[in-house]
C-alpha positions as CSV (number, residue, x, y, z in Angstrom):
1,X,187.5,88.8,-19.2
2,X,184.8,91.4,-19.3
3,X,182.1,88.8,-19.8
4,X,183.5,86.8,-16.9
5,X,183.4,89.7,-14.6
6,X,179.9,90.5,-15.6
7,X,178.9,86.9,-15.1
8,X,180.4,86.9,-11.6
9,X,178.7,90.2,-10.6
10,X,175.4,88.8,-11.9
11,X,175.8,85.7,-9.8
12,X,176.7,87.7,-6.7
13,X,173.7,90.0,-7.3
14,X,171.4,87.1,-7.6
15,X,172.8,85.4,-4.5
16,X,172.6,88.7,-2.5
17,X,169.0,89.2,-3.5
18,X,168.1,85.6,-2.5
19,X,169.8,86.1,0.8
20,X,168.0,89.3,1.6
21,X,164.7,87.9,0.5
22,X,165.1,84.9,2.8
23,X,165.9,87.1,5.7
24,X,162.9,89.2,5.1
25,X,160.7,86.2,4.8
26,X,162.1,84.8,8.1
27,X,161.5,88.1,10.0
28,X,157.7,88.3,9.1
29,X,155.3,87.1,11.9
30,X,152.5,84.8,10.9
31,X,149.0,86.6,11.0
32,X,146.9,85.9,14.1
33,X,144.0,83.6,13.6
34,X,140.6,85.4,13.8
35,X,138.8,84.3,17.0
36,X,135.2,83.6,16.6
37,X,133.0,85.6,19.0
38,X,131.2,83.4,21.5
39,X,127.4,83.7,21.8
40,X,125.8,83.2,25.3
41,X,122.3,81.7,25.5
42,X,120.0,83.7,27.8
43,X,116.5,83.7,29.0
44,X,114.5,86.8,28.6
45,X,111.1,88.2,29.7
46,X,109.0,90.6,27.8
47,X,108.0,93.9,29.4
48,X,104.3,94.6,29.9
49,X,103.7,97.7,32.0
50,X,100.7,97.9,34.2
51,X,99.4,99.6,37.4
52,X,101.2,97.9,40.2
53,X,99.8,98.3,43.8
54,X,102.4,99.3,46.3
55,X,102.2,97.3,49.6
56,X,103.8,98.7,52.7
57,X,104.9,95.8,54.9
58,X,105.6,96.4,58.5
59,X,105.1,94.6,61.9
60,X,104.4,95.1,65.5
61,X,102.9,93.5,68.7
62,X,99.3,93.3,69.6
63,X,97.8,95.2,72.5
64,X,94.3,95.0,73.8
65,X,92.3,98.1,72.9
66,X,90.5,98.0,76.2
67,X,93.0,97.8,78.9
68,X,92.7,98.6,82.6
69,X,95.6,98.9,85.0
70,X,94.3,98.2,88.5
71,X,95.4,100.6,91.3
72,X,94.2,101.0,94.8
73,X,93.1,104.4,96.1
74,X,92.4,103.1,99.7
75,X,94.0,100.9,102.3
76,X,92.8,97.6,103.7
77,X,92.9,93.8,103.6
78,X,92.2,92.2,100.2
79,X,89.0,90.1,100.7
80,X,87.9,87.1,98.6
81,X,85.3,87.9,95.8
82,X,84.3,84.4,95.0
83,X,86.8,84.1,92.2
84,X,90.6,83.5,92.2
85,X,92.5,86.7,91.5
86,X,95.0,85.0,89.1
87,X,96.2,85.6,85.5
88,X,93.8,84.1,83.0
89,X,90.7,84.4,85.2
90,X,87.7,85.6,83.2
91,X,85.3,88.2,84.7
92,X,82.0,89.3,83.3
93,X,81.1,93.0,83.1
94,X,80.0,94.3,86.5
95,X,81.7,91.5,88.5
96,X,83.9,92.5,91.5
97,X,87.5,92.3,90.6
98,X,88.9,93.6,93.9
99,X,87.2,93.9,97.3
100,X,89.0,95.6,100.2
101,X,87.9,95.4,103.8
102,X,86.0,98.7,104.5
103,X,84.6,98.1,108.0
104,X,86.7,100.8,109.6
105,X,85.7,103.3,106.9
106,X,82.0,102.4,107.3
107,X,82.3,102.9,111.1
108,X,83.8,106.4,110.4
109,X,80.8,107.3,108.1
110,X,78.3,106.2,110.7
111,X,80.1,108.3,113.3
112,X,80.0,111.4,111.1
113,X,76.3,110.8,110.3
114,X,75.5,110.5,114.0
115,X,77.3,113.8,114.7
116,X,75.3,115.5,111.9
117,X,72.1,114.1,113.3
118,X,72.8,115.6,116.6
119,X,73.6,119.0,115.0
120,X,70.3,119.0,113.3
121,X,68.4,118.1,116.5
122,X,70.2,120.9,118.4
123,X,69.2,123.7,116.0
124,X,65.7,122.4,115.3
125,X,64.1,124.3,118.3
126,X,65.5,127.6,117.1
127,X,64.3,126.8,113.6
128,X,60.7,126.2,114.9
129,X,60.6,129.6,116.5
130,X,61.8,131.6,113.5
131,X,60.9,129.4,110.6
132,X,58.0,127.2,111.6
133,X,57.1,126.2,108.0
134,X,60.6,124.9,107.3
135,X,60.8,123.1,110.6
136,X,58.3,120.5,109.4
137,X,60.5,119.7,106.5
138,X,63.5,119.2,108.8
139,X,61.4,117.0,111.1
140,X,60.6,114.8,108.2
141,X,64.3,114.7,107.2
142,X,65.2,113.5,110.7
143,X,62.5,110.8,110.7
144,X,63.9,109.4,107.4
145,X,67.5,109.7,108.5
146,X,69.2,106.3,108.4
147,X,72.8,105.6,109.4
148,X,73.0,102.6,107.1
149,X,71.8,104.3,104.0
150,X,73.5,107.0,101.9
151,X,72.9,110.5,103.2
152,X,70.0,112.5,101.6
153,X,70.2,116.1,100.5
154,X,69.0,118.7,102.9
155,X,65.5,120.3,102.5
156,X,65.6,123.4,100.3
157,X,65.3,126.7,102.4
158,X,62.1,128.6,101.8
159,X,63.9,132.0,102.0
160,X,67.3,133.5,101.8
161,X,67.3,134.3,105.6
162,X,66.5,130.7,106.4
163,X,69.4,129.7,104.1
164,X,71.8,132.0,106.0
165,X,70.5,130.7,109.3
166,X,71.2,127.0,108.4
167,X,74.6,127.9,107.0
168,X,75.5,129.5,110.3
169,X,74.9,126.2,112.0
170,X,77.8,124.7,110.0
171,X,75.8,121.6,109.1
172,X,76.7,122.0,105.3
173,X,80.3,121.3,106.1
174,X,79.4,118.1,107.9
175,X,77.1,117.0,105.1
176,X,79.8,117.4,102.4
177,X,82.3,115.6,104.6
178,X,80.0,112.6,104.8
179,X,79.3,112.7,101.0
180,X,83.1,112.6,100.5
181,X,83.4,109.6,102.7
182,X,80.6,107.8,100.9
183,X,82.2,108.5,97.6
184,X,85.5,107.1,98.9
185,X,83.6,104.0,100.2
186,X,82.9,103.0,96.6
187,X,86.6,102.7,95.9
188,X,86.9,99.7,98.3
189,X,85.4,97.6,95.5
190,X,86.6,97.6,91.9
191,X,84.1,96.3,89.4
192,X,84.9,95.1,85.8
193,X,83.9,97.8,83.4
194,X,83.7,95.2,80.6
195,X,83.9,91.5,80.2
196,X,87.5,90.4,80.1
197,X,90.5,88.5,81.4
198,X,93.0,89.3,84.1
199,X,96.5,89.3,82.5
200,X,98.5,90.2,85.6
201,X,97.8,89.8,89.3
202,X,100.2,91.3,91.8
203,X,98.3,90.7,95.1
204,X,96.6,87.7,96.8
205,X,93.7,87.4,99.1
206,X,94.5,88.4,102.7
207,X,97.3,90.8,101.8
208,X,97.4,94.4,102.9
209,X,96.7,96.8,100.1
210,X,98.0,100.4,100.3
211,X,96.9,103.5,98.4
212,X,98.7,103.8,95.1
213,X,99.6,100.2,94.9
214,X,99.3,98.4,91.5
215,X,97.1,95.4,91.8
216,X,97.1,93.9,88.2
217,X,96.0,94.4,84.6
218,X,92.6,93.6,83.1
219,X,92.0,93.5,79.3
220,X,89.2,92.8,76.8
221,X,90.5,89.8,74.7
222,X,88.1,90.4,71.8
223,X,89.5,93.6,70.3
224,X,93.2,94.4,69.7
225,X,95.3,97.1,68.2
226,X,98.5,96.8,66.3
227,X,100.8,99.8,66.3
228,X,103.1,99.9,63.3
229,X,105.6,102.5,61.9
230,X,105.0,103.6,58.3
231,X,107.3,105.7,56.2
232,X,106.2,109.4,56.3
233,X,106.1,109.4,52.5
234,X,102.9,107.3,52.5
235,X,101.2,109.0,55.5
236,X,98.7,110.9,53.3
237,X,97.7,107.7,51.6
238,X,96.8,105.9,54.9
239,X,93.2,106.9,55.5
240,X,91.2,105.9,58.6
241,X,89.1,102.9,57.7
242,X,91.6,101.5,55.1
243,X,91.7,97.7,55.0
244,X,94.9,96.0,56.2
245,X,95.9,92.3,55.8
246,X,97.6,90.8,58.9
247,X,99.7,87.6,59.1
248,X,101.5,85.8,61.9
249,X,105.2,85.1,61.5
250,X,104.9,81.7,59.8
251,X,102.0,82.9,57.5
252,X,99.8,80.1,58.8
253,X,96.9,82.5,59.8
254,X,95.6,85.7,58.4
255,X,93.3,88.4,59.7
256,X,91.6,91.5,58.2
257,X,92.2,94.7,60.1
258,X,91.5,98.4,59.5
259,X,93.3,101.6,60.2
260,X,91.6,103.4,63.1
261,X,94.1,106.1,64.0
262,X,97.1,107.8,62.3
263,X,99.5,109.9,64.4
264,X,100.1,113.4,63.3
265,X,103.7,113.4,64.5
266,X,106.7,112.1,62.5
267,X,109.4,110.3,64.4
268,X,112.5,112.5,63.9
269,X,115.0,109.6,64.0
270,X,113.3,107.1,61.7
271,X,111.0,109.5,59.7
272,X,108.1,107.2,60.3
273,X,104.5,107.8,61.5
274,X,102.8,105.5,64.0
275,X,99.6,103.9,62.5
276,X,97.1,102.0,64.6
277,X,95.3,99.0,63.2
278,X,92.3,97.4,64.9
279,X,91.7,93.7,64.5
280,X,89.6,90.9,66.1
281,X,89.9,87.2,66.1
282,X,89.7,84.1,68.3
283,X,93.4,83.1,67.6
284,X,94.7,86.5,68.6
285,X,96.5,87.0,71.9
286,X,98.0,89.9,73.9
287,X,101.6,90.6,72.8
288,X,101.4,88.5,69.6
289,X,103.7,89.5,66.8
290,X,102.0,90.2,63.5
291,X,103.0,91.5,60.1
292,X,100.8,94.1,58.4
293,X,100.5,94.6,54.6
294,X,98.9,97.9,53.7
295,X,98.0,98.9,50.2
296,X,99.3,102.4,49.9
297,X,98.6,103.3,46.3
298,X,99.0,102.1,42.7
299,X,102.0,103.2,40.6
300,X,100.9,103.8,37.0
301,X,102.7,102.3,34.0
302,X,105.3,100.4,35.9
303,X,107.0,97.0,35.8
304,X,108.4,94.7,38.6
305,X,111.8,93.0,38.3
306,X,114.1,91.1,40.6
307,X,116.5,93.2,42.5
308,X,119.3,90.8,41.3
309,X,118.8,92.1,37.7
310,X,119.7,95.7,38.6
311,X,123.3,96.7,37.7
312,X,123.0,99.8,39.8
313,X,120.3,101.8,41.3
314,X,118.9,102.8,37.9
315,X,120.3,100.4,35.3
316,X,119.7,97.0,33.9
317,X,120.3,94.9,30.8
318,X,117.9,94.8,27.9
319,X,118.2,92.5,24.8
320,X,118.0,94.3,21.4
321,X,118.9,92.5,18.1
322,X,120.5,89.7,20.1
323,X,122.9,92.1,21.8
324,X,122.9,93.2,25.5
325,X,122.4,96.9,26.0
326,X,122.4,98.9,29.3
327,X,119.1,100.8,29.9
328,X,118.4,103.4,32.5
329,X,115.2,103.1,34.5
330,X,113.5,104.9,37.3
331,X,113.1,102.9,40.5
332,X,109.7,103.6,42.1
333,X,109.5,101.3,45.1
334,X,111.8,98.7,46.6
335,X,110.4,95.5,48.0
336,X,112.2,92.8,49.8
337,X,113.4,90.9,46.7
338,X,112.1,93.0,43.8
339,X,111.9,96.6,42.6
340,X,109.1,98.4,40.8
341,X,110.5,100.4,38.0
342,X,109.4,102.9,35.3
343,X,111.0,103.7,32.0
344,X,110.8,100.5,29.9
345,X,108.5,100.4,26.9
346,X,106.0,97.5,26.3
347,X,107.5,94.7,24.3
348,X,111.1,95.3,25.4
349,X,113.1,92.2,26.4
350,X,115.1,92.1,29.5
351,X,117.2,89.4,31.1
352,X,115.1,87.0,33.1
353,X,118.1,85.7,35.2
354,X,121.4,87.4,36.0
355,X,124.4,85.9,34.1
356,X,128.0,86.3,35.3
357,X,130.4,88.1,33.0
358,X,127.8,90.0,30.9
359,X,128.8,93.3,29.4
360,X,127.3,96.1,27.3
361,X,127.4,94.9,23.6
362,X,127.6,91.2,24.4
363,X,126.1,88.9,21.7
364,X,123.5,86.5,23.1
365,X,121.2,83.9,21.9
366,X,117.6,84.3,23.1
367,X,115.7,81.3,24.4
368,X,112.0,81.3,24.7
369,X,110.6,83.8,27.2
370,X,110.7,82.5,30.7
371,X,107.7,84.6,31.7
372,X,105.4,87.2,30.4
373,X,104.0,89.6,32.9
């Protein structure tokens, strides 16, 4: 009986152990398979620092350096000059641009001269009595007096008393009135101060011109100036005489200009300084839009990369031992599609093209360098 009980207990113990063991085996989760880390193939470029010239690119419209806005100071009818007063008309230096009828003014001058002549004739007998020697000079002056010619200066008095005597006759006032009228007579004809082209014409032959009226614009088409705004940071680097490359919008033509003036005032809103560039060329026209490329300076020990490679303002990916690492750099100058940076050592490898999904510590397979700068 004892052996039977022991045998049954032994069987129950074995069965219980088996049951518990099977439950434990069933409750265990199978181990996760180890995922293989993927390796991304990338193109890289090897850093080679150098002295990179910084180009300031800006733009503006051409204006003729020699420009004349034509205004009238007198009144009269616009008379023909032998050339059409129309935009595009070319005039040589010294040619008459505007001729205004001056007959009325000339008649006024002759009237004033005639009055002065009579004044001199009237005081001449008194002059002969008191200053006989000077009377001869005044007689000669009267013989040479011509109403059609510009008035001549009076004979110099031989003594102070004679000067006071002549001043008392009030002829000096008449003389200077006539000189003033003769000076004004010259304003009835405007002559071209340089060879050039009429770009704007606001009057026509036969029209009445009034004082202060604008008549047109006249320019020299051979020399132009381009006003551009340059960041104040580079103001000290833009010296007068510095060479500047100029291009039209489609880059089909290029000209060489030079800096002729640099303004001393900084624009408060844009923090830029106006710079004036002089340029000449057959293809250039008034109002033409040009882009200017000015070499400001060279940044030492720098490297130029695409702006797409920058993770932030001062970070990008480098490749070290087939692993991507984030490196901090110093941006020196931003261009339209690239940035000049400092802080990378020669021989470092950086990504040549941006790749989506990259992260710090990512394993990569390096292809042959896409470029070496």
